[in-house]
C-alpha positions in Angstrom: 0.0 0.0 0.0 1.2 3.5 -0.8 0.4 6.6 1.2 -0.2 10.3 0.4 1.4 12.5 3.1 -0.6 15.6 4.0 1.3 18.2 6.0 -0.7 20.9 7.7 0.4 24.0 9.6 -0.7 22.9 13.1 -2.3 19.9 14.9 -5.8 21.3 14.9 -5.8 21.7 11.2 -4.4 18.2 10.8 -7.2 16.8 12.8 -9.8 18.6 10.6 -8.1 17.2 7.5 -7.9 13.7 9.0 -11.7 13.8 9.8 -12.6 14.8 6.2 -10.2 12.1 4.8 -11.4 9.3 7.1 -8.0 9.0 8.8 -8.5 7.7 12.4 -5.4 5.8 13.5 -3.5 8.2 15.9 0.3 7.7 16.0 3.1 9.8 17.7 3.1 13.0 15.7 0.8 12.0 12.9 -2.4 10.1 11.9 -2.6 7.2 9.5 -5.3 5.4 7.6 -7.4 5.3 4.4 -4.3 5.7 2.2 -3.1 8.9 4.0 -0.6 10.0 6.6 -1.6 13.3 8.1 0.9 15.3 10.1 1.7 18.9 11.0 4.2 21.6 11.6 4.4 23.4 14.9 5.3 27.0 14.2 8.4 27.2 12.2 10.3 23.8 12.2 13.5 25.5 11.0 14.9 28.9 11.3 17.6 31.0 9.8 21.0 30.5 11.5 22.1 33.5 13.5 24.8 35.9 12.0 27.6 34.5 14.1 27.2 31.2 12.2 28.7 32.9 9.2 31.8 34.1 10.9 33.5 35.5 13.9 33.1 39.1 12.6 29.3 38.7 13.2 29.5 37.7 16.9 29.1 41.4 17.6 27.9 43.1 14.5 26.8 46.6 13.9 24.4 48.3 11.5 27.4 49.0 9.3 27.7 45.2 8.6 24.2 45.1 7.1 23.1 43.6 4.9 24.6 40.3 5.8 24.3 38.2 2.6 25.9 34.8 2.9 26.8 32.8 -0.2 24.7 29.9 1.1 22.0 30.4 3.7 22.2 28.1 6.7 19.2 26.8 8.7 18.8 25.3 12.1 16.1 23.0 13.5 14.4 24.9 16.3 15.0 23.2 19.7 11.2 23.4 20.5 10.2 21.7 17.2 13.0 19.1 16.9 10.8 16.1 17.7 8.1 17.0 15.1 10.8 17.8 12.6 12.1 14.3 13.0 8.6 12.9 12.6 8.1 14.7 9.4 11.5 13.8 8.1 10.9 10.1 8.8 7.4 10.3 7.1 8.8 12.0 4.0 11.5 9.4 3.7 9.2 6.4 4.0 9.3 4.1 1.0 5.6 3.7 1.0 4.9 7.5 0.6 4.4 8.3 -3.0 3.3 11.9 -2.8 3.3 14.8 -0.3 0.6 17.5 -0.1 1.7 20.8 1.4 -1.5 21.9 3.2 0.0 24.7 5.2 -0.2 28.4 4.6 2.0 29.8 1.8 4.8 30.9 4.2 5.5 27.3 5.3 5.9 25.5 2.0 9.4 25.4 0.8 
């Protein structure tokens, strides 16, 4: 059996989607059933790395250093969302997931 993963912006929205899709089997960080896996983000799962990540010169930076425009942007998993990030990562990498539906607001789809 293959699954379609639906990712919502928060748990309450995931529960609403699950109800409409007939998904009733609750797991840790997601729901499963009827050909769907329904999960959620919790706020922003990742955030931009702080300026000091890009160099010692930015440990104490000033307005004169702006804009700070790195060659490659770095991201960090938020400590408060690390568990749910792991759940979503595992779900997205399951071999039985054949598609992912981004059912979040526009700011959360990457």
